[in-house]
C-alpha positions in Angstrom: 1.6 -18.1 12.0 -2.3 -18.2 12.9 -3.5 -21.9 13.9 -7.0 -22.2 13.6 -9.7 -23.8 16.2 -9.7 -27.8 15.9 -6.7 -27.9 14.2 -4.7 -30.7 14.9 -0.9 -31.0 15.5 -0.3 -35.2 16.2 -2.0 -35.7 19.3 -3.3 -32.3 20.0 -6.5 -30.2 18.9 -6.0 -26.5 18.9 -8.4 -25.0 21.4 -8.5 -21.2 21.6 -5.7 -18.4 21.4 -4.3 -17.6 25.0 -1.8 -14.8 24.2 0.4 -13.4 21.2 4.0 -11.9 21.6 7.0 -11.7 19.5 7.9 -15.2 20.8 4.8 -16.8 18.6 1.7 -17.1 19.8 0.5 -19.5 22.6 -2.7 -21.3 22.3 -4.6 -24.2 24.7 -4.8 -27.5 23.3 -6.2 -30.7 24.4 -3.9 -33.8 24.1 -6.4 -36.6 23.3 -3.8 -39.6 23.6 -3.2 -38.7 27.5 -6.7 -36.6 27.8 -5.2 -33.4 28.8 -4.7 -29.7 28.1 -1.6 -28.2 27.1 -0.2 -24.6 26.3 1.2 -24.9 21.9 3.6 -22.3 21.2 3.4 -21.6 17.9 6.9 -20.2 16.4 6.9 -17.5 14.2 7.0 -18.6 10.6 10.2 -17.0 9.7 11.7 -18.7 12.9 10.6 -22.0 11.6 11.3 -21.7 8.3 15.1 -21.2 9.3 16.5 -24.6 9.3 19.9 -23.6 11.1 18.0 -21.6 13.8 15.5 -24.5 13.7 18.3 -27.2 14.7 19.7 -25.3 17.4 16.2 -24.4 18.7 15.6 -28.1 18.9 19.0 -28.8 20.5 18.0 -26.2 23.3 14.6 -27.4 23.7 15.8 -31.4 24.2 17.7 -29.7 27.7 15.2 -27.6 28.8 12.8 -30.6 28.2 15.1 -32.5 30.6 14.0 -30.1 33.2 12.1 -31.8 35.9 10.9 -29.5 38.7 7.7 -29.1 40.7 8.1 -25.1 40.4 9.2 -24.9 36.7 6.6 -25.2 34.1 7.5 -28.8 32.1 8.2 -28.9 28.3 6.9 -31.9 26.8 8.1 -32.0 23.0 8.0 -30.6 19.6 4.8 -30.8 17.8 5.1 -29.8 13.6 2.1 -30.4 11.5 3.4 -29.0 7.6 4.6 -25.1 8.0 3.5 -25.2 11.7 6.1 -25.4 14.4 5.3 -25.2 18.4 6.6 -26.3 21.6 4.6 -28.6 23.5 4.3 -27.5 27.4 2.4 -27.9 30.5 -0.4 -25.8 30.7 0.1 -23.5 34.1 -3.9 -22.2 34.9 -4.2 -18.7 36.5 -3.0 -15.0 36.7 0.8 -14.4 36.7 2.7 -12.5 39.7 2.2 -9.1 37.7 -1.0 -9.6 37.9 -1.2 -10.2 41.9 1.5 -7.3 42.1 -1.0 -4.4 40.2 -3.4 -5.1 43.3 -0.5 -3.3 45.9 2.4 -4.9 47.6 2.4 -8.5 48.5 2.4 -9.1 52.3 5.5 -10.2 53.7 4.4 -13.7 55.0 3.0 -14.1 51.2 5.9 -12.7 49.1 8.6 -14.7 50.9 7.1 -18.5 50.0 6.9 -17.3 46.8 10.0 -16.3 46.5 11.8 -19.3 48.2 9.7 -21.3 45.2 11.1 -19.2 42.7 14.9 -19.7 43.9 14.0 -23.0 44.2 13.4 -23.1 40.3 16.5 -21.3 39.8 18.8 -23.1 41.2 17.5 -26.3 40.0 17.8 -25.3 36.5 21.5 -23.4 37.3 22.7 -27.2 38.2 21.4 -28.1 35.0 23.2 -25.9 33.0 20.0 -23.7 32.0 20.0 -20.0 32.3 16.2 -18.6 32.8 17.5 -15.0 30.7 14.3 -13.6 31.1 12.8 -14.0 34.8 10.0 -11.1 35.5 6.6 -11.2 37.2 4.6 -12.2 34.1 6.6 -15.7 33.8 5.7 -16.5 37.3 2.3 -18.0 37.9 1.0 -18.4 41.6 -2.1 -21.5 41.6 -4.6 -21.5 43.7 -3.0 -23.9 46.1 0.1 -21.3 46.2 1.9 -23.7 43.7 4.1 -21.6 41.9 5.2 -22.4 38.2 8.3 -20.3 36.5 7.9 -20.2 33.0 9.1 -20.3 30.0 12.9 -21.5 30.8 15.8 -21.1 28.7 13.4 -19.8 25.7 15.4 -16.7 25.4 18.4 -18.2 24.6 17.4 -20.9 21.9 14.8 -18.6 20.5 18.2 -15.9 19.8 19.8 -15.5 16.7 22.9 -16.6 17.8 22.5 -18.4 21.3 26.7 -18.1 21.8 26.3 -14.3 22.0 25.5 -12.5 25.1 23.4 -9.2 23.6 19.6 -8.4 24.6 18.8 -10.4 22.0 18.8 -13.3 24.2 16.0 -11.7 26.0 12.7 -12.9 23.8 10.9 -9.7 25.0 13.4 -7.2 23.9 14.4 -8.7 20.7 16.1 -7.0 18.0 15.9 -9.9 15.6 14.2 -8.5 12.4 12.6 -12.2 12.4 10.7 -12.1 15.0 7.4 -10.7 13.6 9.1 -7.2 13.3 8.9 -6.6 17.0 12.0 -4.8 18.5 10.5 -3.5 22.0 10.1 -5.4 25.6 10.7 -5.4 29.1 13.6 -4.1 30.2 12.9 -3.5 33.8 14.4 -7.0 34.7 17.5 -6.4 33.1 21.0 -7.5 35.0 23.2 -4.2 34.7 25.8 -6.4 32.3 22.9 -8.0 30.1 21.5 -4.1 28.9 25.2 -3.1 28.1 24.8 -6.8 26.1 27.6 -8.5 27.9 28.1 -12.2 28.2 25.4 -13.2 30.9 25.3 -16.4 33.3 23.4 -17.2 36.2 24.1 -14.2 38.2 22.1 -12.3 35.8 19.2 -14.9 37.1 20.5 -13.7 40.4 19.5 -9.8 39.9 16.4 -10.3 38.2 15.0 -12.7 41.4 16.3 -10.1 43.5 14.5 -7.1 41.1 11.3 -9.3 41.4 11.6 -10.0 45.2 11.6 -6.2 45.3 8.9 -5.6 43.1 6.4 -8.0 45.0 7.4 -6.4 48.6 7.0 -2.8 47.5 4.0 -3.4 44.8 5.9 -1.5 41.7 8.8 -1.9 39.6 12.2 -0.9 40.9 13.2 0.2 37.6 10.8 2.1 35.6 11.0 5.2 33.2 9.0 6.6 30.1 10.5 4.6 27.9 13.4 1.5 27.3 16.5 3.6 27.1 15.4 5.6 30.1 14.9 2.2 32.1 17.8 0.5 30.9 19.7 3.9 31.8 18.6 3.4 35.2 19.5 -0.1 35.7 22.8 0.8 35.3 23.4 4.1 36.8 20.6 4.4 39.8 21.2 2.5 43.1 18.3 0.5 44.5 15.4 2.3 46.5 15.9 -0.1 49.3 14.7 2.4 51.3 10.9 2.3 49.7 11.0 -1.5 51.2 8.2 -2.0 53.9 8.5 -1.2 57.5 8.4 -5.1 58.1 10.5 -6.2 55.9 13.1 -8.4 57.9 16.6 -7.6 58.0 17.8 -10.4 56.4 15.5 -10.0 53.5 16.9 -6.6 53.4 20.2 -7.6 53.1 19.5 -10.4 50.8 18.6 -7.8 48.4 21.6 -5.7 48.5 23.5 -8.6 47.7 21.0 -9.9 44.7 20.9 -6.1 43.3 25.0 -5.4 43.3 25.9 -3.6 40.2 29.3 -5.3 40.4 28.6 -8.9 39.0 31.8 -10.3 41.1 29.9 -8.8 44.2 26.6 -9.9 43.8 24.8 -12.8 45.3 26.8 -15.9 43.2 24.3 -18.8 43.5 20.0 -18.7 43.8 20.4 -21.5 46.3 22.4 -19.3 48.9 19.2 -16.8 48.5 16.8 -20.1 49.1 18.4 -20.6 51.8 18.3 -17.4 53.6 14.5 -17.2 52.5 13.6 -20.4 54.0 15.7 -19.4 57.2 13.5 -16.0 57.5 10.5 -17.9 57.4 11.2 -20.6 60.0 12.4 -17.9 62.7 16.0 -18.7 62.3 17.5 -16.0 60.4 20.0 -13.7 62.3 19.7 -10.0 62.5 21.9 -8.8 59.7 22.8 -5.2 59.8 21.7 -3.6 56.4 24.9 -1.4 55.1 23.6 1.3 53.7 25.5 2.7 50.4 27.1 6.2 50.9 25.9 9.2 48.8 30.0 9.4 48.0 28.9 5.6 46.0 26.0 7.1 44.5 27.9 9.8 43.1 30.7 7.9 42.0 28.6 5.0 39.8 26.5 7.7 38.7 29.8 9.2 37.1 30.8 6.1 36.0 27.4 5.1 34.4 26.5 7.9 32.8 29.2 7.7 29.6 27.6 3.5 29.3 24.0 5.0 29.4 24.6 7.7 26.6 26.1 5.1 24.5 23.4 2.3 24.9 21.0 5.1 24.5 22.4 6.2 21.6 22.3 2.2 20.4 18.6 1.5 20.6 18.0 5.1 18.9 17.6 2.5 16.1 15.2 0.2 17.5 11.8 1.9 17.0 12.4 5.5 18.0 12.1 7.7 15.6 13.8 10.6 16.7 15.9 11.0 20.5 17.6 14.2 21.3 20.4 14.1 24.1 18.5 16.4 26.8 18.1 16.0 30.6 15.3 13.7 31.4 12.9 15.9 32.4 13.0 18.0 29.0 13.7 14.9 26.2 11.5 14.7 23.9 10.9 10.9 23.0 9.1 9.4 20.0 8.4 5.5 19.6 6.6 3.8 17.1 4.3 0.9 18.0 4.3 -1.6 15.2 1.3 -3.9 15.5 1.4 -7.2 13.1 0.4 -7.1 9.6 -2.7 -6.0 8.0 -4.4 -5.2 11.6 -7.1 -2.8 11.6 -7.1 -0.3 14.5 -10.1 1.1 14.8 -10.2 1.7 18.6 -7.6 2.4 21.3 -6.7 4.0 24.8 -3.9 4.7 26.5 -4.2 4.1 30.5 -4.1 7.4 32.8 -0.2 6.1 34.0 0.6 5.7 30.0 2.0 2.9 30.9 -0.6 0.6 29.2 -2.8 0.5 25.4 -5.9 -1.3 25.2 -6.8 -1.7 21.3 -10.0 -2.9 19.8 -9.7 -4.8 16.3 -8.6 -7.9 14.5 -4.8 -8.1 14.0 -3.6 -10.1 11.0 -4.7 -13.3 10.8 -4.7 -14.3 14.7 -8.5 -14.0 15.0 -11.5 -13.8 13.5 -13.3 -11.6 15.7 -12.1 -8.3 16.7 -12.0 -7.6 20.5 -10.0 -5.4 23.1 -6.3 -6.4 23.7 -3.6 -5.0 25.7 -0.4 -4.3 25.4 2.2 -2.5 27.8 4.2 0.1 25.9 7.4 -1.4 27.2 6.2 -5.1 25.9 5.6 -6.8 22.5 3.0 -8.7 23.9 -0.6 -8.5 22.8 -3.0 -10.0 25.3 -6.5 -10.7 24.5 -9.1 -9.8 26.9 -11.7 -12.5 27.0 -15.7 -11.2 26.9 -14.9 -8.2 24.4 -15.9 -9.8 21.0 -17.2 -7.0 18.6 -16.4 -4.1 21.3 -16.3 -0.4 20.7 -14.4 3.0 22.0 -12.8 1.5 25.3 -12.1 4.0 28.0 -10.2 3.3 31.1 -11.2 3.7 35.0 -9.3 6.7 36.4 -7.2 4.1 38.7 -6.5 1.9 35.8 -8.1 -1.3 37.2 -11.2 -1.3 34.3 -12.2 -1.2 30.9 -15.4 0.2 29.7 -16.7 -0.3 26.6 -19.5 -0.8 24.3 -20.4 -4.4 22.6 -24.2 -6.1 21.9 -26.0 -3.5 22.9 -24.3 -2.5 26.1 -22.2 -0.5 28.2 -19.6 -3.1 29.7 -16.4 -3.2 31.9 -14.0 -5.5 32.4 -11.0 -5.9 34.8 -7.6 -5.0 32.8 -6.1 -7.9 34.3 -9.1 -10.0 32.7 -12.0 -11.7 33.8 -15.4 -12.2 33.0 -17.4 -8.6 31.6 -19.7 -7.0 33.3 -22.9 -5.5 31.4 -23.9 -2.2 33.0 -26.6 -0.8 31.2 -28.2 -0.8 27.8 -26.1 1.6 25.2 -27.1 0.9 21.9 -24.2 1.3 19.7 -22.1 3.3 22.2 -20.7 6.9 21.3 -18.2 7.2 23.5 -17.4 7.0 27.6 -15.9 8.6 30.4 -15.3 7.4 33.8 -14.5 9.8 37.2 -13.2 9.3 40.4 -16.5 8.9 42.2 -17.5 5.9 40.1 -19.6 7.9 38.0 -19.6 6.8 34.0 -20.8 9.0 31.5 -21.7 7.7 28.3 -23.6 8.4 24.6 -25.6 5.7 23.5 -24.5 6.6 20.2 -27.1 9.4 19.7 -29.8 11.4 21.8 -28.3 12.6 25.2 -25.4 11.5 27.2 -26.5 9.6 30.3 -24.8 8.3 33.4 -24.9 5.1 35.4 -22.4 3.7 38.5 -19.4 2.1 37.6 -21.4 -1.1 39.4 -24.7 -0.9 37.4 -28.4 0.1 37.3 -30.4 2.9 35.8 -29.4 4.6 33.5 -30.2 8.5 33.7 -29.9 11.2 30.6 -27.8 13.6 31.7 -27.8 16.6 28.8 -30.7 17.7 26.6 -30.3 18.0 22.9 -32.1 19.8 20.2 -34.1 18.4 18.1 -31.9 16.5 15.2 -28.5 16.1 17.6 -26.9 13.9 19.2 -24.1 14.5 22.4 -21.0 12.2 21.7 -17.9 11.5 23.1 -17.7 12.7 26.5 -14.7 13.2 28.6 -14.0 13.9 32.6 -12.0 16.9 33.7 -10.2 16.3 36.3 -12.4 17.6 39.0 -14.7 14.4 37.7 -17.8 16.9 37.5 -17.2 19.2 34.3 -16.7 17.4 31.0 -16.5 18.0 27.4 -18.5 16.8 24.8 -18.8 16.8 21.2 -22.2 18.2 19.3 -23.1 16.9 16.1 -26.3 16.8 13.5 -29.1 19.3 14.2 -28.0 22.7 13.1 -24.9 23.6 11.5 -24.4 26.6 13.4 -24.7 24.9 16.5 -22.6 21.6 16.2 -19.0 21.7 17.9 -17.2 21.1 21.2 -18.7 21.9 24.3 -18.1 22.3 27.9 -20.8 21.1 30.7 -21.1 19.9 34.2 -22.8 17.2 36.2 -24.6 19.7 38.1 -25.2 22.1 35.3 -25.6 20.0 31.8 -26.6 22.9 30.2 -23.3 23.0 27.7 -21.6 25.5 26.4 -19.7 25.5 23.0 -15.9 26.1 22.9 -15.1 25.5 19.2 -16.9 24.4 16.4 -14.8 21.7 15.3 -16.8 18.4 15.5 -13.8 16.6 17.0 -13.9 14.9 20.6 -11.3 15.9 22.7 -8.1 14.5 24.1 -7.5 16.4 27.8 -4.0 16.5 28.8 -3.3 17.9 32.2 -0.6 20.7 32.7 2.8 19.9 32.1 6.0 20.3 34.6 6.1 24.3 34.8 2.9 24.9 33.2 -0.2 26.4 34.5 -2.8 25.6 31.7 -4.1 22.3 30.5 -4.4 21.6 26.8 -7.4 20.1 24.8 -6.4 18.3 21.5 -8.9 17.8 18.9 -8.9 17.4 15.0 -9.3 19.8 12.3 -9.5 18.7 9.1 -6.5 16.0 9.5 -4.7 18.0 11.8 -4.2 17.1 15.5 -4.6 20.4 17.0 -3.9 21.6 20.6 -5.9 24.8 22.3 -4.3 26.3 25.9 -7.0 25.8 28.7 -7.2 27.6 31.6 -8.6 24.6 34.2 -9.3 26.9 37.0 -11.4 29.8 34.9 -12.4 26.8 32.6 -11.5 29.0 29.4 -9.8 28.3 26.3 -6.5 30.5 27.0 -3.9 31.2 24.2 -3.2 30.7 20.5 -4.3 27.1 19.0 -1.1 25.2 17.5 -0.9 22.2 15.5 0.6 18.9 16.6 0.7 16.4 14.3 -0.2 16.5 10.3 -2.1 13.8 8.7 -4.1 12.6 11.8 -7.1 10.9 11.9 -10.4 9.3 13.2 -11.1 6.4 14.0 -14.6 4.5 13.5 -16.6 6.3 15.6 -18.0 9.4 14.1 -16.1 12.0 15.5 -13.4 10.0 17.8 -10.2 11.5 17.2 -7.7 8.6 17.0 -5.2 9.8 19.5 -5.0 9.4 23.7 -3.0 10.9 26.6 -1.7 10.0 29.7 -2.3 11.9 32.7 1.9 12.4 33.0 1.9 13.9 29.2 2.4 11.0 26.6 0.5 11.1 23.8 -0.6 8.5 21.6 -2.0 8.8 18.1 -2.6 6.8 14.7 -1.8 9.4 11.9 -3.3 8.6 8.4 -4.4 5.2 8.4 -6.7 2.7 8.6 -10.2 4.7 6.8 -9.5 4.6 3.4 -11.1 2.5 1.1 -11.8 1.8 -2.7 -14.9 0.3 -4.7 -14.2 -3.1 -6.8 -15.8 -5.2 -8.6 -15.5 -9.4 -8.2 -16.8 -12.2 -9.2 -17.7 -15.0 -7.3 -14.4 -16.3 -7.1 -13.1 -13.0 -5.6 -11.3 -12.0 -9.5 -10.7 -8.6 -9.2 -12.7 -7.2 -12.3 -12.1 -3.0 -12.0 -12.0 -0.4 -9.8 -14.5 2.3 -9.3 -13.8 5.8 -8.3 -11.0 7.0 -6.3 -9.5 6.1 -2.6 -11.5 7.7 -0.1 -13.2 7.5 3.3 -16.3 6.0 1.9 -17.7 3.7 4.3 -21.3 1.5 2.3 -22.6 1.4 -1.0 -26.2 0.5 -1.8 -26.6 -0.3 -6.0 -29.6 0.7 -7.4 -32.0 -2.1 -9.1 -30.7 -1.7 -12.3 -27.0 -1.9 -11.4 -26.3 1.4 -13.1 -26.2 3.9 -9.9 -24.5 3.6 -6.3 -25.7 5.5 -3.4 -22.4 6.4 -1.4 -22.8 7.7 1.9 -19.7 10.2 3.0 -20.6 11.2 6.6 -21.9 14.6 7.6 -19.5 17.1 6.1 -20.3 15.1 2.6 -24.0 14.4 2.7 -24.7 11.5 0.1 -23.6 10.9 -3.3 -24.8 9.2 -6.6 -22.6 7.3 -8.8 -23.3 6.6 -12.2 -20.8 3.9 -12.5 -20.8 3.0 -16.7 -19.6 6.5 -16.7 -18.3 7.2 -13.6 -19.5 10.0 -12.7 -20.3 11.1 -9.2 -22.8 13.9 -8.3 -23.7 15.1 -4.6 -27.4 14.1 -3.9 -27.9 15.7 -0.1 -26.6 19.4 1.4 -26.3 20.3 4.9 -27.8 20.3 7.5 -29.1 17.4 5.4 -27.2 14.0 6.2 -27.7 11.2 3.9 -27.1 8.0 5.9 -28.2 4.2 5.3 -29.6 4.9 1.0 -32.2 2.6 -0.2 -33.5 3.1 -3.5 -37.1 1.7 -4.6 -37.9 -1.1 -6.9 -37.9 0.9 -10.2 -34.8 3.6 -9.3 -37.1 6.7 -8.9 -36.9 7.6 -5.3 -34.1 7.5 -2.4 -35.1 7.4 1.3 -32.4 8.1 3.4 -32.0 9.1 7.0 -31.1 12.4 8.7 -30.5 13.2 12.0 -33.2 10.9 13.9 -36.0 11.1 10.8 -36.3 9.2 7.7 -36.3 11.3 4.3 -37.2 10.9 0.7 -35.6 12.0 -2.2 -36.4 12.2 -6.3 -33.3 10.1 -7.6 -33.1 12.2 -10.5 -32.2 15.4 -8.4 -36.0 17.1 -8.8 -37.2 18.3 -5.6 -35.9 19.0 -2.5 -36.1 16.0 -0.1 -39.3 15.5 2.0 -39.7 14.3 5.6 -41.2 11.1 5.4 -40.9 9.5 9.1 -40.1 11.8 12.1 -40.4 10.8 15.7 -37.6 10.7 18.6 -36.4 7.7 17.6 -33.5 7.2 15.8 -34.4 5.4 12.3 -32.2 4.0 10.0 -33.9 2.4 6.2 -32.1 -0.9 5.2 -34.6 -2.2 2.3 -38.0 -1.4 0.5 -40.3 -4.2 -1.0 -39.7 -5.1 -4.8 -43.6 -4.5 -5.2 -43.3 -0.6 -4.1 -45.8 -1.1 -0.8 -43.2 -1.7 2.1 -40.4 0.1 3.5 -37.8 -1.5 6.3 -36.2 0.0 8.4 -34.3 -0.5 11.9 -36.1 2.0 14.8 -33.8 2.2 18.4 -36.3 1.9 21.2 -35.8 3.9 24.6 -33.1 1.6 25.7 -30.9 2.3 22.3 -31.4 -1.1 21.0 -32.5 -1.8 17.4 -35.5 -3.7 16.4 -37.4 -4.2 12.4 -39.9 -1.7 11.8 -42.1 -1.9 8.6 -43.5 1.5 7.3 -46.4 0.9 4.8 -46.7 2.7 1.5 -43.2 4.4 1.3 -44.5 6.6 -1.8 -48.2 8.1 -0.3 -48.4 11.3 1.1 -46.2 11.6 4.1 -48.2 10.8 7.4 -51.1 9.2 6.2 -49.1 5.5 6.7 -48.9 4.1 10.2 -45.8 2.2 10.7 -45.8 -0.9 12.8 -43.3 -3.5 14.4 -42.2 -6.3 12.6 -39.3 -7.9 15.6 -39.6 -6.1 19.0 -36.8 -7.9 21.2 -34.5 -7.7 24.3 -31.6 -8.0 21.1 -30.2 -5.9 18.2 -32.3 -6.7 15.2 -31.1 -4.6 11.9 -29.9 -4.9 8.5 -33.4 -6.3 7.2 -33.8 -7.4 3.8 -36.8 -8.5 1.8 -36.7 -11.4 0.1 -37.6 -10.9 -4.0 -41.2 -12.2 -3.6 -41.9 -10.2 -0.5 -42.7 -13.6 1.8 -39.7 -13.5 4.1 -37.5 -10.9 5.6 -33.9 -11.7 6.2 -32.0 -10.0 9.3 -29.0 -9.6 11.6 -29.9 -10.4 15.6 -27.6 -10.5 18.4 -29.6 -12.9 20.4 -26.9 -16.0 20.4 -24.7 -13.3 21.8 -22.6 -12.3 18.6 -24.3 -11.1 15.1 -26.3 -14.2 13.1 -28.3 -13.9 10.1 -32.1 -15.2 10.5 -34.9 -15.5 8.2 -38.5 -14.9 9.3 -41.9 -15.1 7.4 -43.8 -11.7 6.6 -47.2 -11.7 5.5 -47.8 -8.4 4.1 -49.0 -6.6 7.4 -48.5 -6.4 11.0 -49.2 -10.1 12.2 -47.1 -12.7 10.2 -46.7 -16.5 10.8 -44.1 -17.7 13.3 -41.2 -19.4 12.5 -37.5 -18.7 12.4 -34.3 -19.6 10.9 -30.6 -19.9 11.5 -28.8 -19.2 8.2 -25.5 -17.8 9.1 -22.7 -20.3 10.9 -20.4 -19.3 12.8 -21.2 -15.4 12.7 -22.5 -13.5 10.0 -23.8 -10.5 9.2 -24.8 -7.7 6.0 -27.6 -10.2 4.3 -28.3 -9.3 0.5 -30.8 -11.7 -1.5 -30.3 -12.5 -5.2 -32.3 -11.1 -7.2 -34.2 -13.8 -8.1 -34.5 -15.0 -4.9 -32.4 -18.3 -5.6 -29.3 -17.5 -3.3 -29.0 -15.3 0.1 -25.3 -13.5 0.6 -23.6 -12.6 4.1 -20.7 -11.7 5.2 -18.7 -13.9 7.5 -15.6 -13.0 9.4 -12.3 -14.1 8.5 -9.3 -12.7 10.2 -9.5 -9.0 9.7 -11.5 -9.5 6.3 -15.1 -10.3 5.8 -15.8 -13.5 3.4 -18.9 -13.3 1.2 -21.1 -16.6 1.9 -23.7 -17.4 -0.3 -26.3 -19.9 1.0 -28.8 -21.5 -1.8 -32.5 -20.9 -1.1 -35.5 -23.2 -2.0 -37.9 -21.2 -3.8 -41.7 -22.0 -4.1 -45.3 -22.2 -2.3 -43.8 -24.2 0.8 -44.7 -22.4 4.3 -41.2 -23.6 5.8 -38.1 -21.6 5.1 -35.2 -24.3 3.0 -31.8 -22.9 2.6 -28.8 -25.3 1.8 -25.2 -24.7 3.7 -23.7 -21.5 3.9 -20.4 -22.1 1.0 -17.7 -19.3 1.4 -16.9 -17.4 -1.9 -14.6 -14.7 -1.1 -12.5 -12.4 1.5 -11.9 -8.6 1.0 -10.5 -6.3 3.5 -13.1 -3.5 5.2 -13.2 -1.6 8.2 -15.8 -3.1 11.2 -19.4 -2.0 9.5 -22.0 -1.4 12.6 -24.9 -3.1 11.8 -27.3 -1.2 13.6 -26.5 1.5 11.0 -27.8 -0.6 8.2 -24.1 0.2 6.3 -23.5 -2.3 3.9 -20.0 -3.1 2.6 -21.0 -4.6 -0.5 -23.7 -4.8 -3.4 -24.9 -7.9 -5.5 -25.5 -7.4 -8.9 -28.9 -8.6 -10.3 -27.8 -12.1 -11.9 -25.3 -12.8 -8.7 -22.1 -13.4 -10.4 -20.6 -10.1 -9.7 -20.0 -8.0 -6.1 -19.5 -4.4 -5.5 -17.1 -4.3 -2.6 -16.0 -1.3 0.0 -12.0 -2.5 -0.1 -10.1 -1.4 2.6 -7.1 0.1 0.3 -4.4 0.7 3.2 -2.1 -2.2 3.8 0.5 -2.8 6.0 1.6 -3.0 9.5 -0.2 -0.1 11.2 1.7 1.8 13.6 0.8 3.8 16.3 3.0 6.7 17.5 4.4 7.8 20.9 5.4 10.9 22.3 6.9 11.5 25.5 6.7 15.1 26.3 4.9 16.3 23.3 4.5 19.9 24.6 8.6 20.3 24.0 8.7 18.7 20.4 6.2 20.9 19.3 8.3 23.8 21.2 11.3 22.9 19.4 9.8 22.3 16.2 10.4 18.7 16.2 
């Protein structure tokens, strides 16, 4: 259940979303009564509607609120407002322990004080009859002063379907409850063996988890980990703890403590957290005795392995019904596993990328109504939680650094990077829209600014330099480094159709060699175990294909073969919606998220009728008489004109001319559009061939034609790939006779310019505030215009459209995963000061993220301002990212 910023729950005012997961969403809020910030955990709506579960929860919450310990994050109470139920908790700033461990092992002298405080907290809770049940590094925070706070004590039991049962649903991050927002996967690495088997748990499960956390701090990696949750749980039950991996300077008493905490036989395990606290305190004070560690014998290993094998097999079969589509009982190194990462209802997922180690996904998009701004989110494959990355609003086309510590992305006309653990984003250089990036181990980032040549910059930032040299009209996009960090794949689009496709080049020899004719990005997969060849994955029509590739000879080898039917592209041209890790885990989005349906609405949002069929169209431009619509369908399909009254559609441009950003002349007799970097003009009735209207090295996208026919307004990308607004006088004259001039050139991105009815004003979108907003400036019909600038939108907006009589200006504001049509009343008259009223919301429609600089528009406004033709997202429901472990084996077995 989403809670908007500014919402009041009693004395608590919501400030910002902190995180989200199976247990609900967590917000920062301000306590106006006590003048302090708190954390609000808003419970899932289905949970809060269940009166019996809420009654149990409130009883448990009262017990949890009674805990008063300096190392336990306090629970202040429960607050409700209408349907919203929230747990009010102490807000603990700073990173959690898992983020600290990602930076490497924690030195013994730093780890032990942390462990002592955790043990103290667990001991106190056990004395007050509270078991944590979900102790893990992510639930432990270490403040700047060294103070430890353990979070979410007892919430596992409080939120379970039946708190009297000891099954795995008692872990909020491994929930089997269908009401938990549909989340059924989660952390398994910290479960005690008895907890993993579904048995009733007691305080000794927390002792086990404490030992796992201490081990992870000292070693720097998880004690038990697998490529999937069933494999991890099987390891917990079957494998002896690898205590030989502990650092050499680990005190003997701590080694012995870990051995006792990690005893699988619950009766032989350390019985009380207080014993662990005492041992650690003795080690810290230097009075611990020198204890000999009893190493488990090989015979013991074999015996336990035989005993656990049957239980593991039963558990794996039980878990198969969670989210795995398929599971076959074969040896672990050959096992094919499939799982589905289901995202919140009505999410939009334009971009995603799997980390090199295959553990984490970075996802760019909107998730239901959780946020009104598309941004980057991080999700571990073994956790249902989606963690937002601050400073990544409007991020596009993310990619990982080789070590998995950083994520690169494009936003606000810049190439940026951000730590995967969170923190401020760093802008490296100008990048325009961004058309994909790759990062090698030498700190070189190769990227596409969205058109033209591939460019390079260091990961530290600085000047960028062109690497490749595209031919006129073509673009180089979506680079992917090979493991040597020198060679790279890329895609050539536009220009000569015979030269488009997938290419291979290198930093020291950037003249590319074409490998395939497919206009698709490449997913590079290193050789699997026992194989000599790598593979490249790419999209051919709607099938994800695999082509063996010899990484030493740098040649394609063998036959191409299909991997996934009904695969899809992302919202970046030619980018396949798939990603793979270095260890052969494949993630893909199949056939979802791009289909749209043109639909007429009235001002209240009432649907008046549909136009055409469901397809992959991205924008729509109405003719001046509202009888036709110009519809760009991409490079392969070109520009089409649809006659709305008869519902007939005719192709208007043909290869190699594409036809983007169409604009109608005022009388509807001509259409200006872009292809490659140039602007073209063509008779709207299909007479003569298109004419090249304006050509130069910079990419141009038309946006509007003045009502008197004298001026064409367009966006041109400068050498820094920023969008500027330009004017072309006399667009019906002989090409080349009129000289264009800039209307607005700044360091920001300006686009989507629109003339008012009388031609005195230009509305446009700009990023000067740090996000897209709609502004209006005066226009005097020449290179010099009066000064003045007025902000029209409120809380972000783009795609301005004037009503034909000039009395209103419309634009799109953000609203969850959709766009809200906003109407702004305009005071018309001779005044030199622009006068407008407050924006008023009309209705919301779901649509993919339109790129402003491309001058695409997701809606058109009829002349009377009473009807809107919107390009509505047809795909609905919960999108699913499909994960396949050992995909090559799956293909070989025909699965």
